[in-house]
N, C-alpha and C positions, 0 to 999 in steps of 0.2 A: 670475573665471578659469574656464576650461572644466574641467568635471569629467571624470575618467576612471573608468569603471566596468568591472569584469570580471563575466562570467557563466559559470557552470558548471552542468552537470546531473550528479547523482550517484545511486547506487543503481540499482534496477531501472528499465528503460524503462517508459514509461507514455504513453497517449494524451494529448495536450494539451501535452506538453513544448515542442514547436516553437511552438505558439501562445503559450505563456508567454514564450519567448525573444523572439518577435516583439513581444509586448505591451510588454515591458520596453524592447527595443531601439528600436522605432519611436518610442515616447514619449520616450525619452531623447534620440534624435537630432532628432526633429522639433519637439518642444515645448521642449526645454532645451538643445539644441546640445551635448550631451555626446559624448565619444568612448567607443566601446564595444568591448571586447575579449572574445572568447570563448575559454575554455580547454577543450582537448579531453580527453575521457575522464575527467571528474570531477576529484577532488582529485589524481589521479595526473598529469594534464596540468598542473596548477598546480605540482606539485613539479618536473616535468621542463621547465617553462616552455614548453610547446607551446601556442601560441595563434594566433588569427587575428583580424584586424580585421573587425568587423561593421559593414557599411554598408548602405545602402538596397537594393542588389542582393542582398545576402545574405538579406534577409528576404523577398524576392519568392518567392511560391509555396510557402512552408513551412507556412502556416496549416493546410492540410488533411493534412499528412504525419504519419504515425505515428512512434513512436520519438523520437529526438533527433538533430538534425543535428550537434550538438557531440560526440556519443558519450558514453558513460557507463561507470562502473566502480563496484565496491563497496569500493574501497580507502579505508581510514580514515587520516587524517593522522597520528595518533599510533601507528598500527600498520600500516605499509605495507611490503610486500615490496620490498626494495631491496638490491642487492648480495648476493642469495641468502639474506637473512634479514630478519625483520620489524624495522623501525626506526621511531623517532619522527621524522617528517619535518616537524613543525609549524614548526620554526625556518627550514627551507628555504622553506616556504610564505610565511612572513613576509618573508623576503628577496626572493622573487619578486614579492610584492605590492608592495613598495616599489620594486623595480627597474622595474616596469611603471607606476610613478607613479599607482597606483590610489587613488581617493578612497573607493571602496566595492567590495565583492565580493558579488554576488548568487548565492546557493546554492539551487538548485531541487532539491527531493527530499523523501523521506518521513521517517519517524521517525529513522532512522539519520543522515540528512543533517542534521536539526535538531540532534542531539547533537554531531556533528562540527563544525558551524558554530559552536556555542556555545564549543567549545574554541578556535576561532580568534578569536572575539570576546573571550575571556578573555586572549588574547595581545595585545590592543590594536588589532585590525583592525576597520574599519567593515564590519559584516556585516549583511545583510538576506536573508531567506529567503522562499521560496514553497512551499506545501504540495501535493505531488503524491503519489499512490499509489492504485492500484485498490482497496486494502484499506479506504480511508476511515477510517483509524485514527489520524490525526494529531490531537492535542488542540487545543482552543480555536478550531477552525474548523468552520463548519457542514458543510462538505464539502471534499473534495480533488479536483483535476482528475485525470482518469483513471478515477474511480469510475463515472461515468455511462456511459461507453463500455463498460467491462467488464460493467457491469450489463446493458446491452442485449444484449451477446454471450452472456452466460450465460443470460439469459432466452430468447433465441432458440434456444439449444441445448436447453433444457428443452422448449420448444414442439415442437421436432422429435422429441425422444425420446418424446413422448406417443404418437405414431402407432405406433411399434414396440412400446411397452409394451402398448398397447391391443390391437394385432393378435395378439400372441403370448401375451397373458395373463401378462406377466412383471413382476417388480420391476426397475426400472432405478435403479441407484445411481449418481448423478452427483457427482463430486468437483469442488468449486469452490474457488478460491484463498482463503486466509485462515488463517494459522497461529494468531494470537492473537485476532483480531477476526473476527466472523462477519457483518459488514455485507453483504458481497457474496452469500453463500449465503442470508442472510435475505431480502434484497431480490429476488434472482432467484427464490428459492423461492416467495415470495408472488406475484410477477408472473407466474411460469410455472405456477402452480397445483400446486406440489409437495404431495404428501400428507403427507410427513414432512420436517422440516428439522432438521438436527443442527448445533449450533454449539459453538465452543470454550468460550463463556461458560456454556453449559447442559449439563453432563455428563449423558449419557443412560444409560438402562437398556435393554439390548437386548430384554428381554422386553416392555417397554412399547411399543417400536417394533413388534415382531412382533404384539402384541395388536391394535394399531391396524390393521395390514394384514389380519389375520384378520377383523376386524370389517368391513372393506371387502368382503372376499370373501363374507361371510355376507349382506351387503346387495346382492350381485350385481355388485360392481365387482371384476373379476378381474385388476386390474393396479394398480401403485402406483409413484409417482415419489418417490425419496428423495434430497433435495438435502443434500449433506454438505460442510461446510467442512473443508479439509484438516487443520485442527488440532483437530477435534472428537474427544472421547475418552469412553469409558465411565467411569462414576463411579469405579471402582477405580483406573484408570490416571490419571484426572484428579487424584485425590488425591495420588498419587505425584509427579506433575509439579508441582503446587502446592507441595508440601513442598520439592522441589528448588529451585524459584524463590525461595521464602521464604528458604531456607538461603543462596542466593547473595546476596540483598539484605542479609541480616543477618550475613554472614560477617565475623568479627572480623579476619581477616588474608588475605593473598594466597593462601596455601595452601588455606585453607578455601573461599575463593571459587572457586579452580580445581577443587577436588574437587566442589563443587556444580555448577559449569559442566559438568564431565565427565559427571556423572550426568544432567543435562538432555540432553546430546548423545546419551547411550545411550538415553534414553527416546524421543527424537525419531527415532532410527534404528529402534527397535522399532516405531514408528508408521508407517514407510514403507509397509508392506503392510497397514495398517489397513483401507483401503477394500476390499481383496479379502477379508479376514477377515470384515468386516461383511457383505458380500454373501453369503458362504458361510453365515454364521450365520442370516441371514434366510431363505435358501433352505431350510435344515434346519428352522427353526422354523415356517415357513408352508406348506411344500409347493409353493411357486411357484418357477419358474425365476427366477434373478436374474442380471443382467448389469451390468458396471461400465463407466462412461464417465468418463475423466479429461480435463477440458478443458485443463488446463495452460496453456501460454503463449498459446494461442489467445485467452485472455481479455484480454490486454493488448496485442495487436497490432492493426495496421490503422489506418484513418482515424478520428480522434477524432470523437465525436458533436458536434452543434451546441451542446449544453449545455456540454460540456467546452471547446470552442473559446471560447465566450462567457465562461465562468468564468476560464479561463487568461488571456484577453486583458484582462479588467477587473482581475484581480489583478496582472498584469504592468504595466499602466498605473499602477495605484496604487503599485506598487513604485518606479517611476521618480519618481513624485511625492514619495515619502518620501525618496528619495535627494536630490532637489532641496532638500527642506526639512531635510536633514541629520538625519533621524530614523533612527538605526541601532540595531542590537541587537534587532531585531524580526522577526517573521514577519508577512507580510501575509495576514490571514485573511478568509474569506468570512463576512459577516454579512448575512443576508437578501439584498437586491439590491445591497448595498454591500460595502465592504472596510474592515477596521480593522487597525491595527498592534498586535500583542500582544507582550509581552516574550518574547524568545527563551528566556530562562532559565526561563520558566513553561511553555514548549512542550516543550523538550527532555526526553525521558523520560516525557512525559505521553501515554500511549497511550489512545485513545478506544475503549472496548469497548462491546458491546451490553448495555444494562441489561436485567434480566429483566422489568422493567415498561415497557419502551419501547413506544410506540404501535404500531410495526410488529409487535412480538411479540404484543401484545394483539389487534390486528386479525387476525393469522394464527390465533390461538386461537379467535377468534370465528367464523371460517369453517371450523373443524374441523381445522386443521393440527395434526399431532402433533409434539412436540419431544422425545419419548422420556423425559420426566421424570414 
């Protein structure tokens, strides 16, 4: 019998989403004669049963497009704003899944989407996921689509900032996306020749950063590029954040968990102007003018790179293969040039952070990059 599959994209937009939709859809249609339905705006569209039939014409021309043609949202099935308040809408999702006669639902997204998809799997639905995020922090996959494109954009930005830093003898502090994981700042910092790279995984000492910049000045280099992941923190603040996160994970009850979560929120709000404070501190400690550049959403917009199109296409095709073989409850992960199905239960909540001894870190240290530690 013909299989019916649904596809949705959830979380933040990312380059390569349309390539992934196309990879799943064209393989499902062309190789396996499946029927494909796209749900609009992530899990919210599934709750509201807003869908569209995906046929050959739908997939035409979307490979090179950024963002997601299906739309997206950050709504969580178990805590969705509906009727003026947050409600658990998973039972409605189950109803709509069966109302559309689905044999499987493909959820394309990052870490949050993997956790939300696991909840639906535990409700008895046939779920399969694909890993996207420019942060590259989804566990058990070599890489995520979206990362390579963002890496290229951030690197080009650093390249362009070199000329201004050099001409005006300034420190340029450039903020790069990455709250918990520093892969993007690390990769772009190395590729762009940043003199200092600050990561969430390696809490820094501001004096160590200033010392490195002053040493450059003494050697005749009167400018510096500082690449900072948005979640990077000095040692004292990082300790407070780690204590709050540990308290949240180990909370014995709902009230204790909420208290810890509120503390994390307060610490994150205090960190909003962190990049400006860092710039001012470096200016005071080094005597050089310092300027801030925040790349923001520029990093995840625009046309996906060739590498991301290739990755999303092959993972999408492998996803359709897994549906045909009735292999559910998995995420299709990148492994070398191939793809493997890994249990969704092992992926959800498994955040891939930068190890202090990672080869990229060691290479950066070898060429004289300072990490503020």
